[in-house]
C-alpha positions in Angstrom: 70.8 -60.5 20.6 68.4 -59.2 17.9 64.7 -59.6 18.7 62.0 -58.5 16.2 58.9 -58.9 18.3 55.5 -59.0 16.5 56.4 -56.1 14.2 53.5 -55.0 12.0 53.8 -52.6 9.1 51.5 -51.6 6.2 52.4 -49.8 3.0 49.6 -49.1 0.5 48.0 -52.6 -0.1 50.9 -54.6 1.3 51.0 -55.8 4.9 54.1 -57.1 6.7 54.3 -59.1 9.9 57.8 -59.9 11.2 58.6 -62.0 14.3 61.9 -63.7 15.1 64.8 -63.9 17.5 68.5 -64.2 16.9 70.5 -65.0 20.1 74.0 -65.6 18.8 76.1 -63.2 16.6 75.9 -64.9 13.2 75.7 -64.2 9.5 72.1 -64.7 8.4 70.9 -65.0 4.8 67.6 -63.3 4.3 65.9 -64.7 1.2 62.6 -64.3 -0.6 61.1 -63.1 -3.9 61.3 -59.5 -5.0 58.6 -57.5 -3.1 58.3 -60.1 -0.3 59.6 -57.7 2.3 63.3 -58.1 2.7 64.1 -54.4 2.3 61.1 -53.5 4.4 62.5 -55.7 7.3 65.9 -54.1 7.0 64.4 -50.6 7.0 62.3 -51.3 10.1 65.4 -52.7 12.0 67.4 -49.7 10.9 64.7 -47.2 11.9 64.1 -45.9 8.4 60.5 -47.0 8.7 58.4 -47.0 11.9 56.2 -50.0 12.7 52.5 -49.8 13.4 53.0 -52.0 16.4 55.6 -54.4 18.0 59.1 -53.9 19.3 62.7 -54.3 18.2 65.4 -55.1 20.7 69.2 -55.2 20.0 71.7 -56.2 22.7 69.0 -56.0 25.3 68.0 -52.4 24.4 64.6 -51.4 23.0 65.5 -49.5 19.8 62.0 -49.4 18.3 61.7 -45.6 18.6 65.4 -44.6 18.3 66.6 -42.5 15.4 68.7 -44.4 12.8 71.8 -42.6 13.9 71.3 -43.7 17.5 71.2 -47.4 16.6 74.4 -49.5 16.8 74.1 -50.6 13.2 74.9 -49.8 9.6 72.9 -50.6 6.5 73.7 -50.8 2.8 70.9 -50.8 0.2 71.4 -52.0 -3.3 71.4 -48.4 -4.6 74.8 -47.9 -2.9 74.0 -44.9 -0.6 77.0 -42.9 -1.9 77.4 -39.1 -2.2 78.3 -38.5 -5.8 79.8 -35.1 -5.2 82.3 -36.5 -2.7 85.5 -38.3 -3.5 86.2 -42.0 -2.8 88.1 -41.1 0.3 85.4 -38.8 1.6 82.6 -41.3 1.0 84.5 -44.0 2.9 85.9 -42.0 5.8 82.5 -40.3 6.3 81.4 -43.5 8.1 83.8 -42.8 11.0 84.7 -39.1 10.7 82.0 -36.6 9.8 84.6 -34.0 9.2 86.3 -36.2 6.5 89.8 -35.0 7.5 92.7 -36.3 5.5 94.8 -37.3 8.5 97.5 -39.9 8.3 95.4 -42.2 10.4 92.3 -41.7 8.2 94.3 -42.3 5.0 95.6 -45.6 6.4 92.1 -46.7 7.4 90.7 -46.0 3.9 93.6 -47.6 2.0 93.4 -50.7 4.2 89.6 -51.2 3.8 89.9 -50.7 0.0 92.3 -53.6 -0.1 89.8 -55.7 1.7 87.2 -55.1 -1.0 89.8 -55.5 -3.8 89.5 -52.0 -5.1 92.6 -50.3 -6.5 91.6 -46.8 -7.3 92.5 -43.1 -6.9 90.9 -42.1 -3.5 90.6 -38.5 -4.8 88.4 -39.5 -7.6 84.7 -38.5 -7.5 82.4 -41.5 -6.9 80.2 -40.3 -9.7 83.0 -41.1 -12.1 83.2 -44.8 -11.0 81.6 -47.8 -12.6 78.6 -49.4 -10.9 80.7 -52.2 -9.4 83.3 -49.8 -8.1 80.6 -47.6 -6.5 79.2 -50.7 -4.8 82.5 -51.6 -3.3 83.0 -48.0 -2.0 79.7 -48.4 -0.1 80.7 -51.8 1.2 84.1 -50.4 2.3 82.3 -47.6 4.3 80.0 -50.1 6.0 82.8 -52.4 7.0 85.0 -49.5 8.3 82.2 -48.5 10.7 82.4 -51.8 12.6 79.0 -51.5 14.1 77.6 -54.4 16.0 74.8 -55.0 13.5 75.4 -55.0 9.7 72.5 -55.0 7.3 73.4 -55.7 3.6 70.5 -55.5 1.2 71.4 -57.3 -2.1 75.0 -56.0 -1.7 76.8 -57.6 -4.6 74.3 -57.5 -7.6 76.6 -55.4 -9.9 79.7 -57.6 -9.3 81.0 -60.6 -11.2 80.9 -64.0 -9.4 84.6 -64.1 -8.6 84.6 -60.8 -6.8 81.3 -61.7 -5.1 83.0 -64.8 -3.7 85.9 -62.8 -2.4 83.7 -60.2 -0.8 81.5 -62.8 0.9 84.7 -64.3 2.4 85.9 -60.8 3.5 82.5 -60.0 5.2 82.5 -63.5 6.8 86.0 -62.9 8.3 85.2 -59.3 9.4 81.9 -60.3 11.0 83.4 -63.3 12.9 86.6 -61.5 14.0 84.6 -58.4 15.3 81.6 -60.3 16.6 79.3 -58.5 14.2 75.7 -59.7 13.6 75.3 -59.6 9.8 72.1 -60.0 7.8 72.5 -60.3 4.1 69.5 -60.3 1.7 70.1 -62.1 -1.6 68.5 -64.1 -4.2 71.8 -66.0 -4.9 71.0 -68.8 -2.5 73.8 -71.1 -3.7 76.4 -68.4 -3.0 74.9 -67.6 0.4 75.2 -71.2 1.4 78.9 -70.9 1.1 78.7 -68.1 3.8 76.1 -69.4 6.2 73.6 -72.1 6.9 71.3 -69.8 8.8 68.4 -68.3 6.8 65.3 -66.2 7.3 62.8 -66.9 4.5 60.3 -64.2 3.8 57.2 -65.0 1.9 54.3 -62.6 1.3 55.4 -60.2 4.0 56.0 -62.8 6.7 59.0 -64.8 8.0 58.3 -68.5 7.5 58.0 -70.3 10.8 59.1 -67.1 12.6 62.6 -68.4 13.1 66.0 -68.9 11.6 66.2 -72.2 9.6 69.0 -74.3 8.1 68.9 -75.0 4.4 67.9 -78.6 5.1 65.0 -77.3 7.2 64.0 -74.9 4.5 63.7 -77.7 2.0 60.9 -79.2 4.0 58.8 -76.1 3.7 56.2 -76.0 0.9 56.5 -72.3 0.2 60.3 -72.5 -0.1 60.0 -75.4 -2.6 57.7 -73.3 -4.7 60.2 -70.4 -4.4 63.0 -72.6 -5.8 61.0 -73.5 -9.0 
């Protein structure tokens, strides 16, 4: 269970107030205009930002004041989070082995996860030498390899073509369901997200509309969401 309980946060002139509860392990689409608070919500859940007040619970544990590394989750932002001086192999295996050893087992893990994100590439190549789309998939591969109980993906597929986005959505859907991972994906591509889930959090002006997860049909009844679609 993920419970974001009356979390308040302020940055410069922007105020954010988040409150919702997710009981089942699901894939949730987090939608809203740029600047509405999607990335802020993810950063608060991941511990990269500290709230002014409120609490965050995950799997029955109060994680509000825990360091990011102590939370059973992984997060991917739209700027990829890669280490440009490291190789593809090192960037990916770093998610599960801080020593980045090239053992047979680690090589198998990296090659298998690369297949899942449809990336055929020399694993010894520096990430800085890759295209934007390839760098994005390296980050996704590292996130998926970690298999944490909560996966936060912030606009994960922006640099990819529609066909590859569709395949990766399906991969994440399978991995999340098979491993019972709670997955939150922020995106402005609502039609594509509807192929992955019918569970949405709609953020408008720093607040979650109705303070709960809604289906797409329920969203269509909301005035703010209708304006968002225009």
